[in-house]
N, C-alpha and C positions, 0 to 999 in steps of 0.2 A: 160084229158084236151082238151077242144074243141078249135080247131084252126079256128076261123072265119077269112076268107080271105077278106081283104080290100085293096084298093090302098095304096101303101107305100108313106107316106107323110113326113117322117123324118128318119134319120139313125145316129147312133153313135156306136163307138167301145170302149170297155173297157176290161181290164184283171181282172180276179178274184184275190182275195187277195194273192194267192200263186204265181201269175204271170205266171202260166203255161197254163191257159185256156183263150182263147180270146172269148169274148162275143159280139154279135151283138144286139144292142138295136134298135128296129124298131117301129116307129109310123105308125100304120095302121088305118087311120081315127082317132077315139077317143081312140083306144086301144094302150097300151104300151106292147110290146112283147120282151122277152129275148130269144135269140137263142144261142146255142153253135156253133161257127163259123166252127169248123172242120168237123162237120157232119150234120149241119142244124137242130139239135134237138131243138124243142120248149121246153124251160125250165119253163117259167112263162109268164103269161098274166094278165093284169089288165086294166079295163076301167079307163081312166084318166079324160075325160070330158064327160058331158052328151050330149052336142049339139055343139061340136067344135072339128075339126080335130087337131091332133098334128102337129105343123109346125117345131119344133126344139127340140133337145135333147142334153144335155151335161152331162158328168159324170166325177167324180173324186174320187180317193180313200180317205176315211176319215181316216187321220193319227193322231197319237199321242193322242188318247183319253185315259184318265185314267179309264173311265167307261168301264168295260169288256163287257157290253151289246152292246157297239158300236164299239167293236174292230173288224177290218177286214171287215167293211161294205163299200159299194160304195154309194156316194151321187149322186143324179140325180136332174137335173132341166129340166122340160119340159114346153113348151109353145105352144099356138095356139091362133091366133087372139089376143084379149086383156087378155086372161087367162093364168095363170101359176100355176105350182105346184112344190114344192120341195118334195123330197122323198129319200128313202133308198133302196138299194138292200141288203138283208141279205142272207147269204150263209149257207146251211145246214151242219151239222157236219159229220165227219167220211169219210170213203172211199166209193167207188161206184160212180154212176153217180152224177154229180154236181146238187145240189138243190138250187134254188133261190126263195126268197119270196120278192115281191114288196110291199113296204109300202109307201103310199103317204099322205102328209099333206093336210091341207085344201086348197081349191082353192082360189087364189088371182086374182085380176084384176087391170090393170092400165088403163090409159085414152086413149090409142091408141094401134094399132097393134104392136106386138113385132116382131122384125126382128133378134135379136141376143142376146146372153147372155154369161156370163163367171163366173166361180168361182174364188175367191181369194185363191190361193194355200197356202198362209201363215196363213190364219185364220182357224186353226184346233185345237187350244188349248182350253180346257174347259173354262178357265177364260176369253177367248176372245169371246166365243160364247154364254155362258149360263148365263151371268149376266143380264143386262137389255138393251141389244142392245147399250151399251155405248161405245163399241169399234168399230170395222169395220163391214161392211156388209159382209155376207157370199157370196153373189153373186150380180151381176149387170145385168140388161137387157137394151136394147136400142130399142126405138120405131120408128115408121115410120116418125115422125117429128123430129128425131135427139135428143131425150130427154132420158137421162139415169135415171133409177130407181134402188134403192138398196133394197135388201131383207135381213132380219136378223131374228133371233128368240129371244124373250124375255125370262125372267127367268122361265116363265110357258110353254116354248116351243111353244108359239104361234108365227106364222110368221107375220112379219110387212113389208110393202112395202112403200117406201118413195121416192119422186122425189129428185134427186140430182142436176142435171145441164142440161142445154140445149146447144147443139152445134150450129154450124152455121145454120141459118134458112133455111131449105130446106125440100122438100118432098122426101122420100127415097124409093127405090125399094129393096135395100139390105143393110146389115150392118154386120160388124165384130168388136167385142170388146174384149180386153184382157188386163190383168195386165202386165206391163213392169217391168224390173228389176231396173228401175231408179226412182221409186216412183210416177209413173203416170199410169193412165188408157188410153190406146191408142185405137182410134176408126177409122175404115175405113168405110166411108159411100158412098154408090152408089146412086146418085140422080136420080130423074125422068127425068132429062135433059141429062143424060149420063156422068156426071162428077163424080169424086171420091174425097171426102173430107177426108183428114187425119188430125185429131184433137185429143186433149187429155185434160184431167183434172187431177188435183193433187190427189194422193192417199189419202192425208189428207182429201179430200172432201168426202170420203166414210165412215167417222166416223158417226155412226148412231145418235149420240146425238149432232152433229154439228149444230149450229144455224147461223154460219157465211156464207155469200154468197159464192158459189163456182164458180170460173171463168173457162171458157174453152179457149183453145188456138188452133187456126187454123195453122197447120204447112205447109200444101201444098194443092193445088187444081190441080188435074189432069183433064184437059179438054179433051173431046172427040175430036178426030181428024176429 
């Protein structure tokens, strides 16, 4: 396996399905690499984008699948610029050195630069994922103009991306988004003027077949001193 050295542009940690091995996921330019943290061994490498560096990586264990083909895999979401890709880390069987295969789905694009993303930890049941995107989105990303987009898969396993809601109108330099335990998605947005906007939108707004307008709520603005 050739280890092409590029500047590191994104990092994330995840454990293998056994919970005993900690993996480092690294974005090096357009390449996604998987390392074993304890010894630095390069386990897998795959080019994610043709002409775009990876800017962010998140990963989550894929739980509660009835399909044995998807048992014990790790889901990943990677993005860079306006581009994003969903994928899986599959683990080799048996004893010996850990083996990982990277599978990436088709490349998707949104209308603006992506600054953050998250998975919904509760959407892991087959009837919620593989129908016709009629339930919830698998994941959400936030762009540089404070707009949230949802990603899900239809019954043919094709990825779909859809605009959900816009937060307070502002140009952002950074953003963090996550699901809360109170039925809402919470966003922390760092603006170009040095302020931090804390806002949210209802979890019901991330139903992929929803046609009702989704409203956002600004909780607090932290002004730069």
